C-alpha positions as CSV (number, residue, x, y, z in Angstrom):
1,M,-23.5,17.7,-24.2
2,S,-22.4,15.4,-21.6
3,T,-20.4,16.4,-18.5
4,R,-17.2,14.9,-17.5
5,K,-18.8,13.3,-14.6
6,Q,-21.7,12.0,-16.5
7,L,-19.1,10.4,-19.2
8,G,-17.2,9.0,-16.2
9,T,-20.3,7.4,-14.7
10,Q,-21.1,5.8,-18.1
11,I,-17.4,4.6,-18.7
12,A,-17.5,2.9,-15.2
13,Y,-20.7,1.2,-16.1
14,V,-19.6,0.0,-19.6
15,M,-16.0,-1.2,-17.9
16,Q,-18.2,-3.1,-15.6
17,E,-19.9,-5.1,-18.3
18,V,-16.6,-5.4,-20.2
19,I,-14.9,-6.9,-17.2
20,A,-17.8,-9.1,-16.4
21,S,-17.7,-10.4,-20.0
22,A,-13.8,-10.8,-19.9
23,V,-14.2,-12.9,-16.7
24,L,-16.8,-15.1,-17.9
25,T,-15.1,-15.6,-21.3
26,N,-11.8,-16.2,-19.6
27,E,-13.5,-18.9,-17.2
28,R,-14.9,-20.6,-20.3
29,I,-11.7,-20.8,-22.0
30,A,-9.9,-21.8,-18.6
31,R,-12.2,-24.8,-18.2
32,T,-11.3,-26.2,-21.7
33,V,-7.9,-27.0,-20.5
34,G,-9.1,-27.9,-16.9
35,L,-8.1,-24.9,-15.1
36,N,-9.9,-22.2,-13.1
37,V,-9.8,-18.6,-14.2
38,V,-7.4,-17.6,-11.3
39,D,-4.9,-20.1,-12.4
40,F,-5.4,-19.4,-16.1
41,Q,-5.1,-15.5,-15.4
42,T,-1.9,-16.3,-13.3
43,F,-0.5,-18.3,-16.4
44,G,-1.2,-15.1,-18.5
45,V,0.4,-12.9,-16.2
46,L,3.5,-15.1,-16.3
47,L,3.3,-15.4,-20.3
48,R,3.2,-11.6,-20.6
49,T,5.8,-10.6,-17.7
50,G,8.4,-13.4,-18.2
51,P,10.0,-15.2,-15.4
52,M,9.2,-14.2,-12.1
53,T,9.8,-15.3,-8.4
54,P,6.9,-16.8,-6.7
55,G,6.6,-13.5,-4.6
56,Q,6.7,-11.4,-7.7
57,V,3.8,-13.7,-8.9
58,A,2.0,-13.1,-5.6
59,A,2.4,-9.3,-5.9
60,A,1.5,-9.1,-9.4
61,T,-1.7,-11.2,-9.0
62,E,-2.4,-9.8,-5.5
63,L,-3.0,-13.4,-4.3
64,P,-1.8,-14.5,-0.9
65,S,1.4,-16.4,-1.0
66,S,0.0,-19.6,0.1
67,T,-2.6,-19.5,-2.7
68,T,0.1,-18.4,-5.1
69,T,1.8,-21.6,-4.1
70,R,-1.1,-23.8,-4.8
71,V,-1.7,-22.1,-8.1
72,L,1.9,-22.5,-9.2
73,D,1.6,-26.2,-8.2
74,R,-1.5,-26.8,-10.3
75,L,0.3,-25.0,-13.2
76,E,3.2,-26.9,-12.9
77,G,1.4,-30.2,-12.5
78,K,-0.3,-29.4,-16.0
79,G,3.2,-28.8,-17.6
80,M,2.4,-25.0,-18.1
81,V,5.0,-23.6,-15.6
82,R,8.4,-24.8,-14.6
83,R,10.4,-23.6,-11.5
84,E,14.0,-23.1,-11.7
85,A,16.6,-22.4,-9.0
86,D,18.4,-19.1,-9.4
87,P,22.1,-20.0,-10.4
88,S,23.5,-17.2,-8.3
89,D,21.3,-17.9,-5.3
90,R,20.2,-21.3,-4.9
91,R,17.5,-20.1,-2.2
92,K,15.5,-18.2,-5.0
93,V,13.4,-19.8,-7.5
94,W,12.3,-18.4,-10.7
95,V,8.7,-19.4,-12.4
96,H,8.7,-19.7,-16.1
97,A,5.7,-20.1,-18.2
98,V,5.8,-22.7,-20.7
99,P,4.0,-21.6,-23.9
100,L,0.6,-23.4,-24.2
101,D,-0.1,-24.9,-27.7
102,D,-3.9,-26.0,-27.2
103,D,-6.0,-25.5,-30.3
104,R,-9.1,-24.9,-28.3
105,V,-7.6,-21.9,-26.5
106,N,-5.7,-20.7,-29.8
107,S,-9.0,-20.9,-31.5
108,A,-11.0,-19.0,-28.8
109,Y,-8.4,-16.3,-28.6
110,A,-8.3,-15.9,-32.4
111,E,-12.1,-15.5,-32.6
112,I,-11.8,-12.7,-30.0
113,V,-9.0,-11.0,-31.9
114,G,-11.3,-11.2,-35.0
115,Q,-14.0,-9.6,-33.2
116,L,-11.9,-6.8,-31.9
117,D,-10.5,-6.3,-35.4
118,Q,-14.0,-5.9,-36.6
119,A,-14.6,-3.4,-33.8
120,H,-11.5,-1.6,-34.5
121,A,-12.3,-1.0,-38.2
122,T,-15.1,1.3,-37.2
123,F,-12.7,3.7,-35.5
124,T,-9.9,5.9,-36.9
125,V,-6.5,5.5,-35.9
126,A,-6.5,8.7,-33.8
127,E,-9.5,7.5,-31.9
128,L,-7.9,3.9,-31.3
129,E,-4.8,5.9,-30.1
130,T,-6.9,7.5,-27.5
131,V,-8.6,4.5,-26.5
132,L,-5.2,2.9,-26.2
133,R,-3.9,5.8,-24.1
134,Y,-7.0,5.5,-21.9
135,L,-6.5,1.7,-21.3
136,D,-3.0,1.9,-20.7
137,T,-3.6,4.7,-18.2
138,I,-6.1,2.8,-16.2
139,K,-5.0,-0.8,-16.3
140,N,-3.7,-0.8,-13.0
141,V,-6.7,0.8,-11.3
142,R,-7.6,-1.6,-8.4
């Protein structure tokens, strides 16, 4: 029987592999639309979170504000985000993601979801609930 420490070590190792695979996969998908992975992931943060100020984007991505500005400029140049002045405070700007309708990206993610569905079929609902609880618990580990 494994100990908690042994399992923790094994989980950390597998998580490194999962993260590396996800980064490389996202880099490949980002290149299909002419972006680097940081820009593409920042776009994903905006899609999942909803409108944010540039400062909130910087905080969410942990990018320096100068880098965040350049990322948002590139995304805006590709029509993937739009900046809008706050109607109640003209000094404040909100960044809105513009949903991307690109067959290459949609196809790549559909393939990933299909593979995940196949993997999920090998687990019970109770096991998947445990995995979900675990991932939700560690998602902000930095």
